[in-house]
C-alpha positions in Angstrom: 0.0 -16.3 17.7 -3.4 -14.9 16.6 -3.5 -11.2 15.7 -6.0 -9.2 17.6 -7.4 -5.7 17.4 -9.7 -6.0 14.4 -13.1 -7.2 15.6 -15.7 -4.6 15.0 -13.2 -1.9 14.0 -13.7 0.6 11.2 -11.1 0.4 8.4 -10.3 2.1 5.1 -8.3 0.5 2.2 -7.3 2.4 -0.9 -6.1 0.6 -4.0 -8.4 -2.2 -2.9 -9.1 -3.7 -6.4 -5.5 -4.6 -7.0 -3.8 -7.8 -6.0 -2.4 -6.6 -2.7 -5.4 -4.4 -1.9 -7.8 -7.2 -2.5 -5.9 -9.4 -0.1 -5.9 -6.7 2.5 -9.7 -6.3 2.2 -10.2 -10.0 2.6 -7.8 -10.2 5.5 -9.4 -7.3 7.4 -12.9 -8.6 6.8 -11.9 -12.1 7.9 -10.4 -10.7 11.1 -13.7 -9.0 11.9 -13.1 -5.4 10.7 -15.7 -3.4 8.8 -14.1 -2.1 5.7 -14.5 0.8 3.3 -12.7 -0.5 0.2 -11.8 2.1 -2.5 -10.2 2.2 -5.9 -10.7 4.0 -9.1 -13.8 3.2 -11.0 -11.8 1.9 -13.9 -9.9 -0.6 -11.6 -13.2 -1.9 -10.3 -14.9 -2.5 -13.6 -14.9 -6.0 -14.9 -14.0 -7.5 -11.5 -16.9 -9.8 -10.8 -15.2 -11.0 -7.6 -15.7 -7.6 -6.1 -19.0 -7.4 -4.3 -20.4 -5.6 -1.3 -21.1 -7.5 1.9 -22.2 -6.7 5.4 -18.6 -6.0 6.3 -17.3 -4.5 3.1 -18.5 -1.4 1.2 -16.9 -0.4 -2.1 -16.5 3.2 -3.3 -14.8 4.7 -6.3 -11.9 7.0 -5.4 -9.0 8.7 -7.1 -6.6 9.5 -4.2 -5.5 12.6 -6.1 -8.9 14.2 -5.4 -8.6 15.4 -1.8 -12.3 16.4 -1.6 -13.4 13.0 -2.8 -11.0 11.3 -0.3 -12.4 13.4 2.5 -15.9 12.3 1.6 -14.9 8.7 1.6 -13.2 9.0 5.0 -16.3 10.7 6.4 -18.7 8.1 5.0 -16.6 5.3 6.4 -16.9 6.7 9.9 -20.7 7.3 9.4 -21.2 3.7 8.2 -18.9 1.8 10.4 -18.0 4.0 13.3 -14.9 6.1 14.2 -11.9 5.0 12.0 -9.1 3.1 13.8 -7.4 1.2 10.9 -6.3 2.1 7.4 -4.1 0.8 4.6 -3.1 3.0 1.7 -2.3 0.7 -1.1 -3.1 2.9 -4.1 -0.2 3.5 -6.5 1.0 3.4 -10.1 4.1 2.1 -11.8 6.2 3.6 -14.6 9.1 1.7 -16.3 10.3 4.7 -18.4 14.0 5.5 -17.9 14.7 9.0 -16.4 16.3 10.3 -19.6 13.2 9.5 -21.6 10.6 10.4 -19.0 8.0 12.9 -20.2 7.2 15.7 -17.6 3.5 14.6 -17.6 4.5 11.0 -16.6 6.6 12.3 -13.7 3.7 14.5 -12.6 1.3 11.5 -12.7 3.7 9.5 -10.5 4.1 12.3 -8.0 0.4 13.2 -7.9 -0.7 9.6 -7.2 2.2 8.0 -5.3 3.3 11.0 -3.2 0.3 13.4 -3.4 -2.2 10.6 -2.9 -0.3 9.4 0.1 -0.2 12.9 1.6 -3.9 13.3 1.1 -4.7 10.0 2.8 -2.3 10.4 5.7 -3.6 13.8 6.4 -7.3 12.9 6.2 -7.0 9.6 8.1 -4.9 11.2 10.8 -7.4 14.0 11.3 -10.2 11.4 11.6 -8.3 9.3 14.1 -6.9 12.1 16.4 -10.2 12.8 18.3 -10.3 9.2 19.6 -6.6 9.2 20.5 -5.8 5.9 18.8 -5.4 4.3 15.4 -3.0 2.5 13.0 -2.1 3.4 9.4 0.0 1.3 7.0 1.2 2.6 3.6 2.2 0.1 1.0 5.5 1.4 -0.3 8.2 -0.4 -2.4 11.7 -1.7 -2.0 12.4 0.5 -5.0 12.2 3.5 -2.7 15.6 2.6 -1.2 17.5 0.8 -3.9 18.5 2.4 -7.3 17.1 0.5 -10.2 17.3 0.9 -14.0 14.1 1.9 -15.7 12.1 2.7 -12.6 13.9 5.7 -11.1 11.0 8.0 -11.2 8.7 5.4 -9.6 11.3 4.8 -6.9 11.6 8.5 -6.2 7.8 8.9 -5.9 7.8 5.9 -3.5 10.7 7.4 -1.5 8.7 10.6 -1.1 5.7 8.5 0.1 7.9 6.7 2.6 9.3 9.9 4.2 5.8 11.4 4.4 4.6 8.3 6.2 7.4 8.3 8.7 7.0 12.1 9.4 3.3 11.6 9.8 4.1 8.8 12.3 6.2 11.3 14.2 3.5 14.0 14.2 0.7 11.5 15.2 2.6 9.5 17.9 1.5 11.9 20.6 -2.1 11.1 19.7 -1.7 7.4 20.0 -1.7 6.8 16.2 0.9 4.6 14.6 2.1 5.0 11.0 4.2 2.2 9.3 5.3 1.1 5.9 5.4 -2.2 4.2 7.8 -2.2 1.3 7.2 -5.2 -1.1 9.6 -6.4 -3.6 8.5 -8.3 -6.7 5.0 -9.7 -6.1 2.8 -11.7 -8.3 0.3 -9.0 -9.2 -0.9 -7.6 -12.5 1.5 -4.6 -12.0 4.4 -7.1 -11.9 3.4 -9.5 -14.6 2.5 -6.6 -16.9 6.2 -5.9 -17.3 6.9 -9.4 -18.7 6.7 -10.3 -22.3 7.0 -14.0 -21.3 5.6 -14.8 -17.8 7.8 -17.9 -17.2 11.0 -16.2 -18.4 10.1 -13.0 -16.6 9.6 -14.7 -13.3 12.8 -16.7 -13.7 14.8 -13.5 -14.5 13.5 -11.7 -11.5 14.3 -14.6 -9.1 17.8 -15.0 -10.6 18.6 -11.3 -10.8 20.4 -9.6 -13.6 23.9 -8.2 -13.1 23.8 -6.2 -16.3 20.8 -4.3 -14.9 22.3 -4.0 -11.4 19.5 -6.1 -10.0 20.2 -8.7 -7.4 18.1 -11.9 -7.3 15.7 -13.1 -4.6 17.5 -15.2 -2.0 14.4 -17.0 -1.0 14.0 -18.2 -4.6 10.4 -17.1 -5.1 8.2 -14.1 -5.7 5.9 -12.9 -3.0 2.1 -13.4 -3.4 -0.3 -10.6 -2.4 -1.2 -12.4 0.8 2.5 -12.2 2.0 2.3 -8.4 1.8 -1.2 -8.3 3.3 -0.2 -10.4 6.3 2.8 -8.1 7.0 0.4 -5.1 6.9 -2.1 -6.8 9.2 0.6 -7.4 11.7 1.5 -3.8 11.7 -2.1 -2.8 12.2 -2.6 -5.3 15.0 -2.5 -5.0 18.8 0.7 -7.1 18.7 2.5 -4.3 16.9 1.3 -1.7 19.4 4.8 -0.3 20.1 5.9 -0.2 16.5 5.6 3.1 14.5 7.6 4.8 11.7 8.9 1.3 10.7 9.6 0.4 7.1 9.2 -3.4 6.8 10.8 -4.8 3.6 8.9 -7.9 2.4 11.0 -8.9 -0.6 12.5 -12.3 0.1 15.9 -10.6 0.9 16.2 -9.1 -2.6 17.6 -5.8 -1.3 20.0 -7.3 1.2 18.7 -4.7 3.6 20.2 -4.6 7.0 
């Protein structure tokens, strides 16, 4: 089955310089969409594989800055036409246990992972309402639904983002706009590998699981790659998912044993 609904459409991607974000930009452009790709300036620096093209325009954006986000959304519509597609992939990780978590680290997680999601859902929804159609996907995390040692604050921030997305989907359904989530598990990105002292041992431990850390393994026996997550998001954006909204699609190789 070939996914449809992308040719000539205007799209926005946040967190576009990361592994999953980059795969999303490439996938959308390959499918024929015209993409406004955004990330923080720091994330874009040193990435010589990031370059503008006829279909992709890059802009620096901190999703905590609502005024800046509004400017990017408006510019995307001016450059590429009315927005109909968006993926919000911007987010940050913290591996500090709850008992040791400084208040400022908690605030950073909430401001970016939850506040940034609220900003983008609100602004993208406002932009899509006038044309009565659109699809938004938020990249969440399976940590939003499963207790984990060391990433409780991260999981809480992603749980907030998930509920915001589902509630936005409820509010926007009457306007023909769909809002869905993709919840990755462990994925081969710099965010994941940055937690490992030894890449080979780290990958093996994640796949096996660790009972002492209350972490199950991955039944499929492998980590996801960014394209696995991007393809799930592209499906939810496509015409073929036209009757799907407020869904939370776990893409984690069965790690959460989610029903």
